[in-house]
Short mmCIF file of the C-alpha atoms (twelve columns), coordinates in Angstrom:
data_MODEL
# 
_entry.id   MODEL 
# 
loop_
_atom_site.group_PDB 
_atom_site.id 
_atom_site.type_symbol 
_atom_site.label_atom_id 
_atom_site.label_alt_id 
_atom_site.label_comp_id 
_atom_site.label_asym_id 
_atom_site.label_seq_id 
_atom_site.Cartn_x 
_atom_site.Cartn_y 
_atom_site.Cartn_z 
_atom_site.pdbx_PDB_model_num 
ATOM 1  C CA . MET A 1  134.943 290.031 238.876 1 
ATOM 2  C CA . LYS A 2  133.695 287.761 236.556 1 
ATOM 3  C CA . PHE A 3  135.425 284.502 235.426 1 
ATOM 4  C CA . GLU A 4  134.968 282.342 232.507 1 
ATOM 5  C CA . TYR A 5  135.012 278.680 232.170 1 
ATOM 6  C CA . LYS A 6  136.248 276.341 229.508 1 
ATOM 7  C CA . PRO A 7  136.817 272.824 230.206 1 
ATOM 8  C CA . GLY A 8  139.917 272.531 232.387 1 
ATOM 9  C CA . ARG A 9  140.256 276.304 233.276 1 
ATOM 10 C CA . PHE A 10 138.663 279.249 234.793 1 
ATOM 11 C CA . TYR A 11 140.345 282.609 233.851 1 
ATOM 12 C CA . THR A 12 139.577 286.209 233.047 1 
ATOM 13 C CA . GLU A 13 141.108 288.696 230.361 1 
ATOM 14 C CA . LYS A 14 141.459 292.552 229.976 1 
ATOM 15 C CA . ASP A 15 141.759 293.916 226.636 1 
ATOM 16 C CA . GLY A 16 141.892 290.530 225.297 1 
ATOM 17 C CA . LYS A 17 144.753 289.169 227.398 1 
ATOM 18 C CA . VAL A 18 144.592 286.483 229.889 1 
ATOM 19 C CA . ILE A 19 145.175 288.435 233.214 1 
ATOM 20 C CA . ALA A 20 144.035 285.332 235.508 1 
ATOM 21 C CA . LYS A 21 143.703 281.463 234.985 1 
ATOM 22 C CA . LEU A 22 143.215 278.510 237.135 1 
ATOM 23 C CA . ILE A 23 144.073 275.110 235.394 1 
ATOM 24 C CA . PHE A 24 142.562 271.874 236.477 1 
ATOM 25 C CA . THR A 25 142.304 268.367 235.599 1 
ATOM 26 C CA . ILE A 26 139.078 266.089 236.904 1 
ATOM 27 C CA . GLY A 27 139.445 262.548 237.132 1 
ATOM 28 C CA . ASN A 28 137.980 259.695 239.671 1 
ATOM 29 C CA . ASN A 29 135.670 262.684 241.104 1 
ATOM 30 C CA . VAL A 30 138.748 264.635 242.105 1 
ATOM 31 C CA . VAL A 31 139.368 268.235 240.693 1 
ATOM 32 C CA . SER A 32 143.251 268.553 240.715 1 
ATOM 33 C CA . ILE A 33 144.481 272.156 240.983 1 
ATOM 34 C CA . ASN A 34 147.632 272.236 238.698 1 
ATOM 35 C CA . HIS A 35 148.355 275.874 237.939 1 
ATOM 36 C CA . THR A 36 147.095 279.410 239.361 1 
ATOM 37 C CA . PHE A 37 148.507 282.283 237.832 1 
ATOM 38 C CA . VAL A 38 147.950 286.076 238.010 1 
ATOM 39 C CA . ASP A 39 149.533 288.585 235.724 1 
ATOM 40 C CA . PRO A 40 152.175 290.657 237.858 1 
ATOM 41 C CA . SER A 41 150.182 293.865 237.113 1 
ATOM 42 C CA . CYS A 42 147.219 292.542 238.850 1 
ATOM 43 C CA . ARG A 43 148.859 290.815 241.787 1 
ATOM 44 C CA . GLY A 44 147.832 292.186 245.515 1 
ATOM 45 C CA . ARG A 45 144.003 292.452 244.669 1 
ATOM 46 C CA . GLY A 46 143.115 288.866 245.740 1 
ATOM 47 C CA . ILE A 47 142.233 287.792 242.416 1 
ATOM 48 C CA . ALA A 48 144.031 284.315 242.781 1 
ATOM 49 C CA . GLY A 49 141.826 283.829 246.035 1 
ATOM 50 C CA . LYS A 50 138.564 284.681 244.030 1 
ATOM 51 C CA . LEU A 51 139.557 281.824 241.449 1 
ATOM 52 C CA . MET A 52 140.143 279.546 244.330 1 
ATOM 53 C CA . LEU A 53 136.339 280.227 245.249 1 
ATOM 54 C CA . GLU A 54 135.425 279.623 241.678 1 
ATOM 55 C CA . ILE A 55 137.114 276.234 241.805 1 
ATOM 56 C CA . ILE A 56 135.429 275.311 245.353 1 
ATOM 57 C CA . ASN A 57 131.884 276.206 244.222 1 
ATOM 58 C CA . TYR A 58 132.453 274.326 241.007 1 
ATOM 59 C CA . ALA A 59 133.820 271.280 242.803 1 
ATOM 60 C CA . GLN A 60 130.508 271.585 245.431 1 
ATOM 61 C CA . GLU A 61 127.907 271.619 242.421 1 
ATOM 62 C CA . HIS A 62 129.535 268.763 240.969 1 
ATOM 63 C CA . GLN A 63 130.035 266.874 243.955 1 
ATOM 64 C CA . PHE A 64 133.926 266.629 243.488 1 
ATOM 65 C CA . MET A 65 136.738 266.312 245.976 1 
ATOM 66 C CA . ILE A 66 139.626 268.757 245.553 1 
ATOM 67 C CA . GLU A 67 143.473 268.035 245.383 1 
ATOM 68 C CA . PRO A 68 145.705 271.179 245.582 1 
ATOM 69 C CA . VAL A 69 148.724 270.601 243.545 1 
ATOM 70 C CA . CYS A 70 150.274 274.173 242.519 1 
ATOM 71 C CA . THR A 71 152.065 275.965 245.317 1 
ATOM 72 C CA . TYR A 72 149.264 278.737 245.624 1 
ATOM 73 C CA . ALA A 73 146.479 276.248 245.885 1 
ATOM 74 C CA . LYS A 74 148.293 274.280 248.523 1 
ATOM 75 C CA . GLN A 75 148.971 277.713 250.547 1 
ATOM 76 C CA . PHE A 76 145.373 278.448 250.009 1 
ATOM 77 C CA . PHE A 77 143.935 275.372 251.558 1 
ATOM 78 C CA . THR A 78 146.567 275.591 254.438 1 
ATOM 79 C CA . ARG A 79 145.440 278.927 255.841 1 
ATOM 80 C CA . THR A 80 141.805 277.722 256.352 1 
ATOM 81 C CA . ASP A 81 140.351 274.850 257.522 1 
ATOM 82 C CA . LYS A 82 137.127 275.935 256.032 1 
ATOM 83 C CA . TYR A 83 136.822 273.433 253.172 1 
ATOM 84 C CA . ASN A 84 138.677 270.591 254.869 1 
ATOM 85 C CA . ASP A 85 135.569 268.385 254.095 1 
ATOM 86 C CA . LEU A 86 136.414 268.745 250.071 1 
ATOM 87 C CA . LEU A 87 140.255 268.257 250.108 1 
ATOM 88 C CA . LEU A 88 141.404 264.708 249.114 1 
ATOM 89 C CA . LYS A 89 142.933 262.883 251.929 1 
# 
């Protein structure tokens, strides 16, 4: 799945409708993940996890730390310690 980038968000569309998005802000070299959404018709396919990997890659490329703010992002990062070095402490 390919995600589009616009400042402050990654998203994907189907038939002109946004079916998944991740909203974030950047400040003081920290990416704050504020909102993650997947349309109910597309849930259960791992799309939200793919959005997380997209923001992780973005943070790594720009040498940003990550602050998970939304519920999904918090849950994602508690399920693995693979990205602990990127998390704001």
